[in-house]
PDB file with SEQRES, HELIX, SHEET and CRYST1 records, atoms N, CA, C and O in Angstrom:
SEQRES   1 A   64  MET THR ASP THR VAL ILE SER SER ALA THR LYS GLU VAL          
SEQRES   2 A   64  VAL ILE GLY PHE ASP ARG PRO PHE VAL ILE ILE GLY GLU          
SEQRES   3 A   64  ARG ILE ASN PRO THR GLY ARG LYS ILE LEU ALA ALA GLU          
SEQRES   4 A   64  MET ALA ALA GLY ASP PHE SER ARG VAL GLU ALA ASP ALA          
SEQRES   5 A   64  ARG ALA ARG SER ARG PRO ALA ARG THR CYS TRP THR              
HELIX    1 AA1 GLU A   26  ILE A   28  5                                   3    
HELIX    2 AA2 LYS A   34  ALA A   41  1                                   8    
HELIX    3 AA3 SER A   46  SER A   56  1                                  11    
SHEET    1 AA1 2 THR A   4  SER A   7  0                                        
SHEET    2 AA1 2 GLU A  12  ILE A  15 -1                                        
CRYST1    1.000    1.000    1.000  90.00  90.00  90.00 P 1           1          
ATOM      1  N   MET A   1     -40.791  29.720  41.783  1.00  0.00           N  
ATOM      2  CA  MET A   1     -40.102  30.700  42.649  1.00  0.00           C  
ATOM      3  C   MET A   1     -39.516  31.753  41.716  1.00  0.00           C  
ATOM      4  O   MET A   1     -39.309  31.486  40.533  1.00  0.00           O  
ATOM      5  N   THR A   2     -39.278  32.813  42.181  1.00  0.00           N  
ATOM      6  CA  THR A   2     -38.630  34.118  41.528  1.00  0.00           C  
ATOM      7  C   THR A   2     -37.081  34.006  41.648  1.00  0.00           C  
ATOM      8  O   THR A   2     -36.540  33.608  42.680  1.00  0.00           O  
ATOM      9  N   ASP A   3     -36.448  34.355  40.609  1.00  0.00           N  
ATOM     10  CA  ASP A   3     -35.088  34.574  40.674  1.00  0.00           C  
ATOM     11  C   ASP A   3     -34.687  36.053  40.744  1.00  0.00           C  
ATOM     12  O   ASP A   3     -35.386  36.859  40.131  1.00  0.00           O  
ATOM     13  N   THR A   4     -33.590  36.492  41.459  1.00  0.00           N  
ATOM     14  CA  THR A   4     -33.173  37.780  41.591  1.00  0.00           C  
ATOM     15  C   THR A   4     -31.852  37.893  40.883  1.00  0.00           C  
ATOM     16  O   THR A   4     -30.975  37.058  41.106  1.00  0.00           O  
ATOM     17  N   VAL A   5     -31.655  38.926  40.003  1.00  0.00           N  
ATOM     18  CA  VAL A   5     -30.335  39.210  39.281  1.00  0.00           C  
ATOM     19  C   VAL A   5     -29.720  40.362  39.958  1.00  0.00           C  
ATOM     20  O   VAL A   5     -30.222  41.483  40.037  1.00  0.00           O  
ATOM     21  N   ILE A   6     -28.565  39.982  40.450  1.00  0.00           N  
ATOM     22  CA  ILE A   6     -27.656  41.140  41.036  1.00  0.00           C  
ATOM     23  C   ILE A   6     -26.448  41.226  40.033  1.00  0.00           C  
ATOM     24  O   ILE A   6     -25.822  40.254  39.610  1.00  0.00           O  
ATOM     25  N   SER A   7     -26.212  42.606  39.709  1.00  0.00           N  
ATOM     26  CA  SER A   7     -25.082  42.696  38.759  1.00  0.00           C  
ATOM     27  C   SER A   7     -24.251  43.939  39.090  1.00  0.00           C  
ATOM     28  O   SER A   7     -24.735  44.880  39.720  1.00  0.00           O  
ATOM     29  N   SER A   8     -23.029  43.919  38.664  1.00  0.00           N  
ATOM     30  CA  SER A   8     -22.054  45.007  38.797  1.00  0.00           C  
ATOM     31  C   SER A   8     -21.565  45.366  37.216  1.00  0.00           C  
ATOM     32  O   SER A   8     -22.051  44.840  36.214  1.00  0.00           O  
ATOM     33  N   ALA A   9     -20.704  46.180  37.224  1.00  0.00           N  
ATOM     34  CA  ALA A   9     -20.152  46.568  35.776  1.00  0.00           C  
ATOM     35  C   ALA A   9     -19.586  45.364  35.006  1.00  0.00           C  
ATOM     36  O   ALA A   9     -19.574  45.298  33.777  1.00  0.00           O  
ATOM     37  N   THR A  10     -19.113  44.402  35.850  1.00  0.00           N  
ATOM     38  CA  THR A  10     -18.433  43.274  35.247  1.00  0.00           C  
ATOM     39  C   THR A  10     -19.013  41.941  35.454  1.00  0.00           C  
ATOM     40  O   THR A  10     -18.601  40.993  34.786  1.00  0.00           O  
ATOM     41  N   LYS A  11     -19.927  41.800  36.318  1.00  0.00           N  
ATOM     42  CA  LYS A  11     -20.364  40.473  36.691  1.00  0.00           C  
ATOM     43  C   LYS A  11     -21.966  40.532  36.997  1.00  0.00           C  
ATOM     44  O   LYS A  11     -22.517  41.546  37.427  1.00  0.00           O  
ATOM     45  N   GLU A  12     -22.622  39.333  36.721  1.00  0.00           N  
ATOM     46  CA  GLU A  12     -23.995  39.143  37.040  1.00  0.00           C  
ATOM     47  C   GLU A  12     -24.076  37.848  37.765  1.00  0.00           C  
ATOM     48  O   GLU A  12     -23.488  36.848  37.354  1.00  0.00           O  
ATOM     49  N   VAL A  13     -24.837  37.863  38.890  1.00  0.00           N  
ATOM     50  CA  VAL A  13     -25.089  36.763  39.642  1.00  0.00           C  
ATOM     51  C   VAL A  13     -26.724  36.605  39.816  1.00  0.00           C  
ATOM     52  O   VAL A  13     -27.417  37.573  40.130  1.00  0.00           O  
ATOM     53  N   VAL A  14     -27.211  35.440  39.609  1.00  0.00           N  
ATOM     54  CA  VAL A  14     -28.623  35.145  39.900  1.00  0.00           C  
ATOM     55  C   VAL A  14     -28.768  34.324  41.057  1.00  0.00           C  
ATOM     56  O   VAL A  14     -28.117  33.292  41.222  1.00  0.00           O  
ATOM     57  N   ILE A  15     -29.691  34.804  41.935  1.00  0.00           N  
ATOM     58  CA  ILE A  15     -29.976  34.185  43.308  1.00  0.00           C  
ATOM     59  C   ILE A  15     -31.324  33.770  43.365  1.00  0.00           C  
ATOM     60  O   ILE A  15     -32.153  34.488  42.808  1.00  0.00           O  
ATOM     61  N   GLY A  16     -31.733  32.634  43.997  1.00  0.00           N  
ATOM     62  CA  GLY A  16     -33.058  32.193  44.142  1.00  0.00           C  
ATOM     63  C   GLY A  16     -33.073  30.926  44.905  1.00  0.00           C  
ATOM     64  O   GLY A  16     -32.050  30.267  45.089  1.00  0.00           O  
ATOM     65  N   PHE A  17     -34.330  30.564  45.382  1.00  0.00           N  
ATOM     66  CA  PHE A  17     -34.484  29.421  46.153  1.00  0.00           C  
ATOM     67  C   PHE A  17     -33.974  28.102  45.532  1.00  0.00           C  
ATOM     68  O   PHE A  17     -33.440  27.253  46.246  1.00  0.00           O  
ATOM     69  N   ASP A  18     -34.126  27.938  44.293  1.00  0.00           N  
ATOM     70  CA  ASP A  18     -33.635  26.725  43.522  1.00  0.00           C  
ATOM     71  C   ASP A  18     -32.290  26.858  42.916  1.00  0.00           C  
ATOM     72  O   ASP A  18     -31.876  26.062  42.073  1.00  0.00           O  
ATOM     73  N   ARG A  19     -31.562  27.946  43.384  1.00  0.00           N  
ATOM     74  CA  ARG A  19     -30.152  28.181  42.807  1.00  0.00           C  
ATOM     75  C   ARG A  19     -29.163  27.821  43.985  1.00  0.00           C  
ATOM     76  O   ARG A  19     -29.511  27.674  45.156  1.00  0.00           O  
ATOM     77  N   PRO A  20     -27.895  27.704  43.506  1.00  0.00           N  
ATOM     78  CA  PRO A  20     -26.839  27.325  44.511  1.00  0.00           C  
ATOM     79  C   PRO A  20     -26.660  28.674  45.415  1.00  0.00           C  
ATOM     80  O   PRO A  20     -26.887  29.827  45.048  1.00  0.00           O  
ATOM     81  N   PHE A  21     -26.211  28.248  46.653  1.00  0.00           N  
ATOM     82  CA  PHE A  21     -25.858  29.228  47.623  1.00  0.00           C  
ATOM     83  C   PHE A  21     -24.827  30.281  47.131  1.00  0.00           C  
ATOM     84  O   PHE A  21     -23.789  29.940  46.563  1.00  0.00           O  
ATOM     85  N   VAL A  22     -25.145  31.531  47.365  1.00  0.00           N  
ATOM     86  CA  VAL A  22     -24.153  32.610  46.917  1.00  0.00           C  
ATOM     87  C   VAL A  22     -23.894  33.546  48.160  1.00  0.00           C  
ATOM     88  O   VAL A  22     -24.810  34.034  48.821  1.00  0.00           O  
ATOM     89  N   ILE A  23     -22.571  33.743  48.407  1.00  0.00           N  
ATOM     90  CA  ILE A  23     -22.143  34.698  49.489  1.00  0.00           C  
ATOM     91  C   ILE A  23     -22.087  36.036  48.848  1.00  0.00           C  
ATOM     92  O   ILE A  23     -21.448  36.154  47.803  1.00  0.00           O  
ATOM     93  N   ILE A  24     -22.723  37.103  49.397  1.00  0.00           N  
ATOM     94  CA  ILE A  24     -22.691  38.470  48.969  1.00  0.00           C  
ATOM     95  C   ILE A  24     -21.900  39.287  49.985  1.00  0.00           C  
ATOM     96  O   ILE A  24     -22.306  39.472  51.132  1.00  0.00           O  
ATOM     97  N   GLY A  25     -20.764  39.761  49.514  1.00  0.00           N  
ATOM     98  CA  GLY A  25     -19.746  40.518  50.350  1.00  0.00           C  
ATOM     99  C   GLY A  25     -20.120  41.922  50.705  1.00  0.00           C  
ATOM    100  O   GLY A  25     -19.418  42.809  50.218  1.00  0.00           O  
ATOM    101  N   GLU A  26     -21.103  42.257  51.466  1.00  0.00           N  
ATOM    102  CA  GLU A  26     -21.478  43.661  51.695  1.00  0.00           C  
ATOM    103  C   GLU A  26     -20.414  44.398  52.394  1.00  0.00           C  
ATOM    104  O   GLU A  26     -20.324  45.608  52.183  1.00  0.00           O  
ATOM    105  N   ARG A  27     -19.586  43.810  53.211  1.00  0.00           N  
ATOM    106  CA  ARG A  27     -18.632  44.486  54.027  1.00  0.00           C  
ATOM    107  C   ARG A  27     -17.566  45.193  53.081  1.00  0.00           C  
ATOM    108  O   ARG A  27     -16.903  46.162  53.452  1.00  0.00           O  
ATOM    109  N   ILE A  28     -17.476  44.655  51.920  1.00  0.00           N  
ATOM    110  CA  ILE A  28     -16.509  45.117  50.918  1.00  0.00           C  
ATOM    111  C   ILE A  28     -17.060  46.269  50.109  1.00  0.00           C  
ATOM    112  O   ILE A  28     -16.292  46.899  49.383  1.00  0.00           O  
ATOM    113  N   ASN A  29     -18.332  46.583  50.186  1.00  0.00           N  
ATOM    114  CA  ASN A  29     -19.169  47.614  49.534  1.00  0.00           C  
ATOM    115  C   ASN A  29     -18.557  49.001  50.031  1.00  0.00           C  
ATOM    116  O   ASN A  29     -18.623  49.323  51.218  1.00  0.00           O  
ATOM    117  N   PRO A  30     -17.956  49.810  49.057  1.00  0.00           N  
ATOM    118  CA  PRO A  30     -17.454  51.144  49.530  1.00  0.00           C  
ATOM    119  C   PRO A  30     -18.375  52.231  49.894  1.00  0.00           C  
ATOM    120  O   PRO A  30     -17.962  53.290  50.367  1.00  0.00           O  
ATOM    121  N   THR A  31     -19.727  51.960  49.662  1.00  0.00           N  
ATOM    122  CA  THR A  31     -20.711  52.968  50.095  1.00  0.00           C  
ATOM    123  C   THR A  31     -20.571  53.293  51.488  1.00  0.00           C  
ATOM    124  O   THR A  31     -20.533  52.371  52.303  1.00  0.00           O  
ATOM    125  N   GLY A  32     -20.489  54.474  51.856  1.00  0.00           N  
ATOM    126  CA  GLY A  32     -20.340  54.913  53.148  1.00  0.00           C  
ATOM    127  C   GLY A  32     -19.022  54.732  53.843  1.00  0.00           C  
ATOM    128  O   GLY A  32     -18.846  54.910  55.048  1.00  0.00           O  
ATOM    129  N   ARG A  33     -18.137  54.372  52.996  1.00  0.00           N  
ATOM    130  CA  ARG A  33     -16.708  54.153  53.614  1.00  0.00           C  
ATOM    131  C   ARG A  33     -15.743  54.896  52.737  1.00  0.00           C  
ATOM    132  O   ARG A  33     -15.197  54.344  51.782  1.00  0.00           O  
ATOM    133  N   LYS A  34     -15.543  56.108  53.050  1.00  0.00           N  
ATOM    134  CA  LYS A  34     -14.742  57.126  52.282  1.00  0.00           C  
ATOM    135  C   LYS A  34     -13.331  56.692  51.955  1.00  0.00           C  
ATOM    136  O   LYS A  34     -12.835  56.738  50.830  1.00  0.00           O  
ATOM    137  N   ILE A  35     -12.702  56.241  53.118  1.00  0.00           N  
ATOM    138  CA  ILE A  35     -11.323  55.714  52.930  1.00  0.00           C  
ATOM    139  C   ILE A  35     -11.191  54.623  51.993  1.00  0.00           C  
ATOM    140  O   ILE A  35     -10.338  54.687  51.108  1.00  0.00           O  
ATOM    141  N   LEU A  36     -12.008  53.566  52.115  1.00  0.00           N  
ATOM    142  CA  LEU A  36     -12.020  52.419  51.230  1.00  0.00           C  
ATOM    143  C   LEU A  36     -12.325  52.909  49.855  1.00  0.00           C  
ATOM    144  O   LEU A  36     -11.580  52.534  48.950  1.00  0.00           O  
ATOM    145  N   ALA A  37     -13.282  53.664  49.595  1.00  0.00           N  
ATOM    146  CA  ALA A  37     -13.614  54.197  48.266  1.00  0.00           C  
ATOM    147  C   ALA A  37     -12.362  54.866  47.549  1.00  0.00           C  
ATOM    148  O   ALA A  37     -11.977  54.530  46.428  1.00  0.00           O  
ATOM    149  N   ALA A  38     -11.821  55.773  48.268  1.00  0.00           N  
ATOM    150  CA  ALA A  38     -10.591  56.447  47.919  1.00  0.00           C  
ATOM    151  C   ALA A  38      -9.406  55.500  47.568  1.00  0.00           C  
ATOM    152  O   ALA A  38      -8.709  55.694  46.572  1.00  0.00           O  
ATOM    153  N   GLU A  39      -9.209  54.467  48.431  1.00  0.00           N  
ATOM    154  CA  GLU A  39      -8.157  53.551  48.178  1.00  0.00           C  
ATOM    155  C   GLU A  39      -8.448  52.637  46.878  1.00  0.00           C  
ATOM    156  O   GLU A  39      -7.548  52.343  46.092  1.00  0.00           O  
ATOM    157  N   MET A  40      -9.634  52.262  46.740  1.00  0.00           N  
ATOM    158  CA  MET A  40     -10.119  51.509  45.540  1.00  0.00           C  
ATOM    159  C   MET A  40      -9.867  52.308  44.260  1.00  0.00           C  
ATOM    160  O   MET A  40      -9.359  51.853  43.235  1.00  0.00           O  
ATOM    161  N   ALA A  41     -10.298  53.584  44.460  1.00  0.00           N  
ATOM    162  CA  ALA A  41     -10.143  54.427  43.162  1.00  0.00           C  
ATOM    163  C   ALA A  41      -8.702  54.654  42.914  1.00  0.00           C  
ATOM    164  O   ALA A  41      -8.356  54.915  41.762  1.00  0.00           O  
ATOM    165  N   ALA A  42      -7.858  54.589  43.821  1.00  0.00           N  
ATOM    166  CA  ALA A  42      -6.297  54.682  43.508  1.00  0.00           C  
ATOM    167  C   ALA A  42      -5.711  53.411  43.227  1.00  0.00           C  
ATOM    168  O   ALA A  42      -4.495  53.359  43.042  1.00  0.00           O  
ATOM    169  N   GLY A  43      -6.513  52.230  43.163  1.00  0.00           N  
ATOM    170  CA  GLY A  43      -5.886  51.032  42.748  1.00  0.00           C  
ATOM    171  C   GLY A  43      -5.314  50.206  43.941  1.00  0.00           C  
ATOM    172  O   GLY A  43      -4.716  49.146  43.762  1.00  0.00           O  
ATOM    173  N   ASP A  44      -5.550  50.794  45.255  1.00  0.00           N  
ATOM    174  CA  ASP A  44      -5.126  50.024  46.326  1.00  0.00           C  
ATOM    175  C   ASP A  44      -6.278  49.143  46.973  1.00  0.00           C  
ATOM    176  O   ASP A  44      -7.206  49.668  47.589  1.00  0.00           O  
ATOM    177  N   PHE A  45      -6.168  47.831  46.804  1.00  0.00           N  
ATOM    178  CA  PHE A  45      -7.113  46.887  47.277  1.00  0.00           C  
ATOM    179  C   PHE A  45      -6.636  46.173  48.565  1.00  0.00           C  
ATOM    180  O   PHE A  45      -7.225  45.157  48.933  1.00  0.00           O  
ATOM    181  N   SER A  46      -5.699  46.618  49.189  1.00  0.00           N  
ATOM    182  CA  SER A  46      -5.215  45.998  50.483  1.00  0.00           C  
ATOM    183  C   SER A  46      -6.330  45.890  51.561  1.00  0.00           C  
ATOM    184  O   SER A  46      -6.494  44.851  52.200  1.00  0.00           O  
ATOM    185  N   ARG A  47      -7.043  46.932  51.728  1.00  0.00           N  
ATOM    186  CA  ARG A  47      -8.207  46.907  52.712  1.00  0.00           C  
ATOM    187  C   ARG A  47      -9.335  45.926  52.168  1.00  0.00           C  
ATOM    188  O   ARG A  47      -9.945  45.191  52.944  1.00  0.00           O  
ATOM    189  N   VAL A  48      -9.562  45.946  50.926  1.00  0.00           N  
ATOM    190  CA  VAL A  48     -10.493  44.942  50.524  1.00  0.00           C  
ATOM    191  C   VAL A  48     -10.035  43.390  50.684  1.00  0.00           C  
ATOM    192  O   VAL A  48     -10.821  42.496  50.998  1.00  0.00           O  
ATOM    193  N   GLU A  49      -8.817  43.222  50.455  1.00  0.00           N  
ATOM    194  CA  GLU A  49      -8.167  41.901  50.803  1.00  0.00           C  
ATOM    195  C   GLU A  49      -8.296  41.517  52.202  1.00  0.00           C  
ATOM    196  O   GLU A  49      -8.662  40.389  52.533  1.00  0.00           O  
ATOM    197  N   ALA A  50      -7.983  42.497  53.080  1.00  0.00           N  
ATOM    198  CA  ALA A  50      -8.119  42.268  54.572  1.00  0.00           C  
ATOM    199  C   ALA A  50      -9.448  41.925  55.019  1.00  0.00           C  
ATOM    200  O   ALA A  50      -9.690  40.961  55.746  1.00  0.00           O  
ATOM    201  N   ASP A  51     -10.359  42.787  54.539  1.00  0.00           N  
ATOM    202  CA  ASP A  51     -11.833  42.520  54.746  1.00  0.00           C  
ATOM    203  C   ASP A  51     -12.227  41.224  54.297  1.00  0.00           C  
ATOM    204  O   ASP A  51     -12.878  40.535  55.083  1.00  0.00           O  
ATOM    205  N   ALA A  52     -11.931  40.749  53.107  1.00  0.00           N  
ATOM    206  CA  ALA A  52     -12.367  39.445  52.555  1.00  0.00           C  
ATOM    207  C   ALA A  52     -11.732  38.334  53.394  1.00  0.00           C  
ATOM    208  O   ALA A  52     -12.444  37.392  53.743  1.00  0.00           O  
ATOM    209  N   ARG A  53     -10.474  38.378  53.732  1.00  0.00           N  
ATOM    210  CA  ARG A  53      -9.842  37.364  54.614  1.00  0.00           C  
ATOM    211  C   ARG A  53     -10.502  37.343  56.081  1.00  0.00           C  
ATOM    212  O   ARG A  53     -10.635  36.290  56.705  1.00  0.00           O  
ATOM    213  N   ALA A  54     -10.852  38.437  56.514  1.00  0.00           N  
ATOM    214  CA  ALA A  54     -11.559  38.435  57.881  1.00  0.00           C  
ATOM    215  C   ALA A  54     -12.908  37.825  57.752  1.00  0.00           C  
ATOM    216  O   ALA A  54     -13.347  37.139  58.675  1.00  0.00           O  
ATOM    217  N   ARG A  55     -13.621  38.036  56.628  1.00  0.00           N  
ATOM    218  CA  ARG A  55     -14.941  37.551  56.464  1.00  0.00           C  
ATOM    219  C   ARG A  55     -14.955  35.972  56.017  1.00  0.00           C  
ATOM    220  O   ARG A  55     -15.994  35.315  56.076  1.00  0.00           O  
ATOM    221  N   SER A  56     -13.794  35.456  55.594  1.00  0.00           N  
ATOM    222  CA  SER A  56     -13.692  34.084  55.152  1.00  0.00           C  
ATOM    223  C   SER A  56     -13.333  33.174  56.368  1.00  0.00           C  
ATOM    224  O   SER A  56     -13.550  31.965  56.294  1.00  0.00           O  
ATOM    225  N   ARG A  57     -12.791  33.730  57.476  1.00  0.00           N  
ATOM    226  CA  ARG A  57     -12.541  33.017  58.748  1.00  0.00           C  
ATOM    227  C   ARG A  57     -13.791  32.585  59.411  1.00  0.00           C  
ATOM    228  O   ARG A  57     -14.732  33.378  59.451  1.00  0.00           O  
ATOM    229  N   PRO A  58     -13.898  31.398  59.938  1.00  0.00           N  
ATOM    230  CA  PRO A  58     -15.124  30.955  60.627  1.00  0.00           C  
ATOM    231  C   PRO A  58     -15.283  31.866  61.895  1.00  0.00           C  
ATOM    232  O   PRO A  58     -14.318  32.268  62.544  1.00  0.00           O  
ATOM    233  N   ALA A  59     -16.563  32.148  62.179  1.00  0.00           N  
ATOM    234  CA  ALA A  59     -16.840  32.919  63.393  1.00  0.00           C  
ATOM    235  C   ALA A  59     -16.589  32.214  64.654  1.00  0.00           C  
ATOM    236  O   ALA A  59     -16.812  31.004  64.697  1.00  0.00           O  
ATOM    237  N   ARG A  60     -16.182  32.793  65.612  1.00  0.00           N  
ATOM    238  CA  ARG A  60     -15.724  32.203  66.888  1.00  0.00           C  
ATOM    239  C   ARG A  60     -16.986  32.425  67.847  1.00  0.00           C  
ATOM    240  O   ARG A  60     -17.384  33.545  68.167  1.00  0.00           O  
ATOM    241  N   THR A  61     -17.534  31.295  68.243  1.00  0.00           N  
ATOM    242  CA  THR A  61     -18.651  31.338  69.130  1.00  0.00           C  
ATOM    243  C   THR A  61     -18.260  30.783  70.474  1.00  0.00           C  
ATOM    244  O   THR A  61     -17.609  29.740  70.529  1.00  0.00           O  
ATOM    245  N   CYS A  62     -18.602  31.386  71.489  1.00  0.00           N  
ATOM    246  CA  CYS A  62     -18.206  30.862  72.859  1.00  0.00           C  
ATOM    247  C   CYS A  62     -19.454  30.620  73.696  1.00  0.00           C  
ATOM    248  O   CYS A  62     -20.153  31.590  73.986  1.00  0.00           O  
ATOM    249  N   TRP A  63     -19.756  29.505  74.069  1.00  0.00           N  
ATOM    250  CA  TRP A  63     -20.938  29.053  74.818  1.00  0.00           C  
ATOM    251  C   TRP A  63     -20.536  28.804  76.354  1.00  0.00           C  
ATOM    252  O   TRP A  63     -19.633  28.028  76.668  1.00  0.00           O  
ATOM    253  N   THR A  64     -21.231  29.480  77.204  1.00  0.00           N  
ATOM    254  CA  THR A  64     -20.852  29.216  78.654  1.00  0.00           C  
ATOM    255  C   THR A  64     -21.931  28.633  79.250  1.00  0.00           C  
ATOM    256  O   THR A  64     -21.883  28.315  80.439  1.00  0.00           O  
TER     257      THR A  64                                                      
END                                                                             
């Protein structure tokens, strides 16, 4: 199997079929989110924290 390497300026993660499960937080990606990008550039990570908390809560599913 092939591994895929995903990296940022500070971290590198290897994903693949024979690797441990990895959660990739695309919601926190500032691309296309001007307000988020500006807040992060200013050192304000409160929206990132709120997004991360919202993503870590279990999904609510209702079956009728």
